[in-house]
C-alpha positions as CSV (number, residue, x, y, z in Angstrom):
1,X,-57.8,44.6,75.1
2,X,-57.5,48.3,76.0
3,X,-58.9,49.2,79.4
4,X,-58.0,52.9,79.5
5,X,-60.5,55.4,78.3
6,X,-60.4,59.1,77.4
7,X,-62.3,59.8,80.6
8,X,-59.6,58.0,82.6
9,X,-56.8,60.0,80.9
10,X,-58.7,63.3,81.6
11,X,-59.1,62.5,85.3
12,X,-55.5,61.7,85.6
13,X,-54.3,64.9,83.9
14,X,-56.7,67.6,85.0
15,X,-58.6,68.6,88.1
16,X,-60.7,71.5,86.8
17,X,-61.5,70.1,83.3
18,X,-62.4,66.7,84.7
19,X,-65.1,68.6,86.7
20,X,-66.3,70.8,83.9
21,X,-66.1,68.8,80.6
22,X,-68.7,66.2,81.7
23,X,-71.4,68.9,81.8
24,X,-71.0,69.7,78.1
25,X,-73.7,68.5,75.6
26,X,-72.6,65.9,73.0
27,X,-70.9,66.0,70.6
28,X,-69.1,69.0,72.1
29,X,-68.2,67.1,75.3
30,X,-66.2,64.5,73.4
31,X,-64.7,67.1,71.1
32,X,-63.5,69.2,74.0
33,X,-62.2,66.2,75.9
34,X,-60.1,65.1,73.0
35,X,-58.9,68.6,72.3
36,X,-57.9,69.0,76.0
37,X,-55.8,65.8,75.8
38,X,-54.1,67.0,72.6
39,X,-53.2,70.4,74.2
40,X,-52.0,68.5,77.3
41,X,-49.6,66.4,75.2
42,X,-48.1,69.6,73.6
43,X,-47.9,71.2,77.1
44,X,-45.9,68.1,78.3
45,X,-43.2,68.7,75.8
46,X,-43.0,72.4,76.6
47,X,-42.7,71.5,80.3
48,X,-40.1,68.8,79.8
49,X,-37.3,71.0,81.2
50,X,-35.1,67.9,81.8
51,X,-34.9,67.6,78.0
52,X,-32.8,69.8,75.8
53,X,-34.6,72.7,74.0
54,X,-33.8,71.0,70.7
55,X,-35.3,67.8,71.8
56,X,-38.5,69.5,73.0
57,X,-38.8,71.6,69.9
58,X,-38.3,68.5,67.8
59,X,-41.0,66.6,69.7
60,X,-43.5,69.4,69.2
61,X,-42.8,69.3,65.5
62,X,-43.2,65.6,65.4
63,X,-46.5,65.8,67.3
64,X,-47.8,68.4,64.8
65,X,-46.9,66.0,62.0
66,X,-49.0,63.4,63.6
67,X,-52.0,65.8,63.7
68,X,-51.6,66.5,60.0
69,X,-51.5,62.9,58.8
70,X,-53.2,59.9,60.4
71,X,-50.3,57.4,60.7
72,X,-50.7,55.0,63.6
73,X,-47.4,53.3,63.0
74,X,-45.5,56.6,63.2
75,X,-47.5,57.6,66.3
76,X,-46.7,54.3,68.1
77,X,-43.0,54.6,67.3
78,X,-42.7,58.2,68.5
79,X,-44.7,57.6,71.7
80,X,-42.5,54.6,72.6
81,X,-39.5,56.9,72.4
82,X,-41.1,59.7,74.4
83,X,-42.1,57.3,77.2
84,X,-38.7,55.6,77.2
85,X,-37.0,58.9,77.7
86,X,-39.5,59.8,80.4
87,X,-40.9,63.0,78.9
88,X,-43.0,63.5,82.1
89,X,-42.3,62.9,85.7
90,X,-46.0,63.2,86.5
91,X,-47.6,59.7,86.4
92,X,-50.8,60.8,84.7
93,X,-48.9,62.8,82.0
94,X,-46.6,59.9,81.4
95,X,-49.5,57.5,80.9
96,X,-51.1,60.0,78.5
97,X,-47.9,60.1,76.5
98,X,-48.1,56.3,76.2
99,X,-51.6,56.6,74.9
100,X,-50.9,59.1,72.1
101,X,-52.0,56.7,69.4
102,X,-55.2,56.0,71.2
103,X,-56.0,59.7,71.6
104,X,-55.2,60.4,67.9
105,X,-57.5,57.5,66.8
106,X,-60.3,59.2,68.8
107,X,-59.4,62.6,67.3
108,X,-59.5,61.4,63.7
109,X,-62.8,59.7,64.3
110,X,-64.5,63.0,65.2
111,X,-66.9,64.6,62.8
112,X,-65.4,66.3,59.7
113,X,-66.5,69.7,61.0
114,X,-64.7,69.3,64.4
115,X,-61.3,68.1,63.2
116,X,-60.0,71.3,61.5
117,X,-60.6,73.8,64.4
118,X,-59.1,71.4,66.9
119,X,-56.1,70.5,64.7
120,X,-55.3,74.0,63.5
121,X,-55.5,75.5,67.0
122,X,-53.4,72.8,68.6
123,X,-50.8,73.1,65.9
124,X,-50.7,76.9,66.4
125,X,-50.3,76.5,70.1
126,X,-47.5,73.9,69.7
127,X,-45.6,76.1,67.3
128,X,-45.9,78.9,69.8
129,X,-44.6,76.6,72.6
130,X,-41.6,75.7,70.4
131,X,-40.8,79.5,70.1
132,X,-41.0,79.8,73.9
133,X,-38.7,76.8,74.4
134,X,-36.3,78.4,71.9
135,X,-36.0,81.4,74.3
136,X,-34.8,79.3,77.2
137,X,-31.3,80.1,78.4
138,X,-29.4,77.6,80.6
139,X,-32.6,75.7,81.1
140,X,-34.5,78.8,82.3
141,X,-37.2,81.0,80.8
142,X,-37.7,84.5,82.0
143,X,-40.3,87.0,80.8
144,X,-39.6,90.7,81.1
145,X,-42.8,92.6,80.4
146,X,-46.5,92.5,80.5
147,X,-46.5,92.2,76.7
148,X,-44.3,89.1,76.9
149,X,-46.5,87.7,79.6
150,X,-49.6,88.2,77.5
151,X,-48.0,86.7,74.4
152,X,-47.1,83.6,76.5
153,X,-50.7,83.4,77.8
154,X,-52.1,83.7,74.3
155,X,-49.9,80.8,73.1
156,X,-50.9,78.4,75.9
157,X,-54.4,79.5,76.8
158,X,-55.8,82.3,74.5
159,X,-55.6,79.9,71.5
160,X,-57.5,77.3,73.6
161,X,-60.2,79.9,74.2
162,X,-60.5,80.6,70.5
163,X,-60.7,76.9,69.7
164,X,-63.4,76.3,72.3
165,X,-65.4,79.2,70.9
166,X,-65.4,77.6,67.4
167,X,-66.5,74.3,68.9
168,X,-69.4,76.0,70.8
169,X,-70.5,77.7,67.5
170,X,-70.2,74.5,65.5
171,X,-73.6,73.3,64.2
172,X,-75.4,75.8,66.5
173,X,-77.0,78.4,64.1
174,X,-78.9,79.8,67.1
175,X,-75.6,81.3,68.3
176,X,-74.6,83.0,65.1
177,X,-75.9,86.4,66.3
178,X,-73.3,86.4,69.1
179,X,-70.4,84.7,67.2
180,X,-68.5,87.9,66.6
181,X,-68.9,89.0,70.2
182,X,-67.6,85.6,71.5
183,X,-64.7,85.5,69.0
184,X,-63.5,89.0,70.1
185,X,-63.3,87.9,73.7
186,X,-62.2,84.3,73.4
187,X,-58.5,84.9,73.8
188,X,-59.0,87.2,76.8
189,X,-61.0,84.5,78.4
190,X,-58.1,82.1,78.1
191,X,-55.6,84.7,79.3
192,X,-57.7,85.3,82.4
193,X,-57.5,81.7,83.5
194,X,-53.8,81.4,82.7
195,X,-52.9,84.5,84.6
196,X,-54.5,83.2,87.7
197,X,-52.6,79.9,87.3
198,X,-49.3,81.7,86.9
199,X,-50.0,83.8,90.0
200,X,-50.9,80.7,92.0
201,X,-48.0,78.6,90.8
202,X,-45.3,81.3,90.5
203,X,-43.1,79.9,93.4
204,X,-43.0,76.4,92.0
205,X,-42.5,77.6,88.4
206,X,-39.6,79.8,89.5
207,X,-38.0,76.8,91.3
208,X,-38.2,74.9,88.0
209,X,-36.7,77.7,86.0
210,X,-39.9,79.3,84.6
211,X,-40.2,82.9,85.6
212,X,-43.4,84.0,83.9
213,X,-44.0,87.0,86.2
214,X,-41.7,89.8,85.1
215,X,-39.5,91.1,87.9
216,X,-39.8,94.6,86.3
217,X,-43.6,94.6,86.7
218,X,-45.4,95.2,90.1
219,X,-47.3,92.1,91.1
220,X,-50.4,94.3,91.7
221,X,-50.4,95.1,88.0
222,X,-50.7,91.4,87.1
223,X,-53.5,90.9,89.6
224,X,-55.3,93.9,88.1
225,X,-55.0,92.5,84.6
226,X,-56.3,89.1,85.8
227,X,-59.4,90.8,87.4
228,X,-60.0,92.8,84.2
229,X,-59.7,89.7,82.0
230,X,-62.1,87.7,84.3
231,X,-64.6,90.5,83.9
232,X,-64.4,90.0,80.1
233,X,-64.9,86.3,80.7
234,X,-68.0,87.1,82.7
235,X,-69.4,89.1,79.7
236,X,-68.7,86.1,77.4
237,X,-70.6,83.8,79.7
238,X,-73.6,86.1,80.3
239,X,-73.9,86.6,76.5
240,X,-74.0,82.8,76.0
241,X,-76.8,82.7,78.6
242,X,-78.8,85.5,77.1
243,X,-78.5,83.8,73.7
244,X,-80.2,80.7,75.2
245,X,-77.1,78.6,74.6
246,X,-77.3,75.0,75.9
247,X,-76.9,75.0,79.7
248,X,-73.9,72.8,79.5
249,X,-71.9,75.4,77.6
250,X,-72.7,78.0,80.2
251,X,-71.9,75.8,83.2
252,X,-68.6,74.6,81.5
253,X,-67.4,78.2,81.0
254,X,-68.7,79.5,84.3
255,X,-67.1,77.0,86.6
256,X,-63.4,77.7,85.8
257,X,-64.1,81.4,86.0
258,X,-65.7,81.1,89.5
259,X,-62.8,78.9,90.6
260,X,-60.4,81.4,89.2
261,X,-62.0,84.3,91.1
262,X,-61.7,82.2,94.3
263,X,-58.1,81.3,93.6
264,X,-57.2,84.9,92.8
265,X,-58.6,86.1,96.1
266,X,-56.8,83.3,98.0
267,X,-53.4,84.0,96.3
268,X,-53.7,87.7,96.9
269,X,-54.3,87.2,100.6
270,X,-52.0,84.2,101.3
271,X,-49.5,84.2,98.5
272,X,-48.4,81.8,95.8
273,X,-49.2,78.1,96.3
274,X,-52.5,78.8,98.0
275,X,-55.2,76.6,96.6
276,X,-59.0,76.5,96.7
277,X,-59.9,73.5,98.9
278,X,-62.0,70.6,97.7
279,X,-64.9,71.6,100.0
280,X,-64.8,75.1,98.5
281,X,-64.8,73.7,95.0
282,X,-67.9,71.7,95.9
283,X,-69.6,74.7,97.4
284,X,-68.8,76.9,94.3
285,X,-70.0,74.2,92.0
286,X,-73.3,73.8,93.9
287,X,-73.8,77.6,94.0
288,X,-73.3,77.8,90.2
289,X,-75.8,75.0,89.6
290,X,-78.4,76.6,91.8
291,X,-78.0,80.0,90.0
292,X,-78.5,78.3,86.6
293,X,-81.6,76.4,88.0
294,X,-83.1,79.8,88.9
295,X,-82.1,81.4,85.5
296,X,-79.7,83.8,87.3
297,X,-76.3,84.9,85.9
298,X,-73.8,82.3,86.9
299,X,-70.9,84.8,87.3
């Protein structure tokens, strides 16, 4: 009898999303949780630098095949192989890979309206990740321009922002008036959060052969782009609030942005590797909840 749950897998593979996903209203909460786990599976293949590029690209293609056709037998066979070859060194990610059939069962059980936007965006992102892996040379990936950095951010985060926007709009006719506004800014929202992560983790990434920050670009320019993008994310959130979107959608989108602002300030002052402490995360979360209680802008 299975004892693992989607919530368990979420907590073991994400810090920020484990905090923010539970505030979403149903059925969006379950849809986003499953979508996050699917994106995390794809990310695990992209990050498996101890595998050859061909093996990583092949695994991404196999995963996309599982998303296109519900075959539990094939999923079980593939995940046994991935786990046996230790696709991830992180214990939580490795456990997630062992539960790919379970996650896929939950995915295919979602409402008919939710499956296409999740599937299509995960497949697009996984295809993009394969193109990134194909650019590795000697086990290392190096980006050389702001354009390349933004292209990378779109593949791994901008597409996620687009997918989340479609799930927010799904079966919510009251938000139709702001749909175009949200869709125009969705990818930038994702880019904002990814840029902050890249700035925060740049030292560790470089040690592992991933140089996302172009040496040719002043670091100050990347910080400036992140601040600009976070401003766009703020516009997105305030527009949701003005449209009387469910509180959970506003809180879910606002928390990672507030945490990103705090992380950006910390990294700018103290350098890569600096993290927002757990007490600070708690304070930011409580401040956000109080602002929403008062009907104030959360960002």
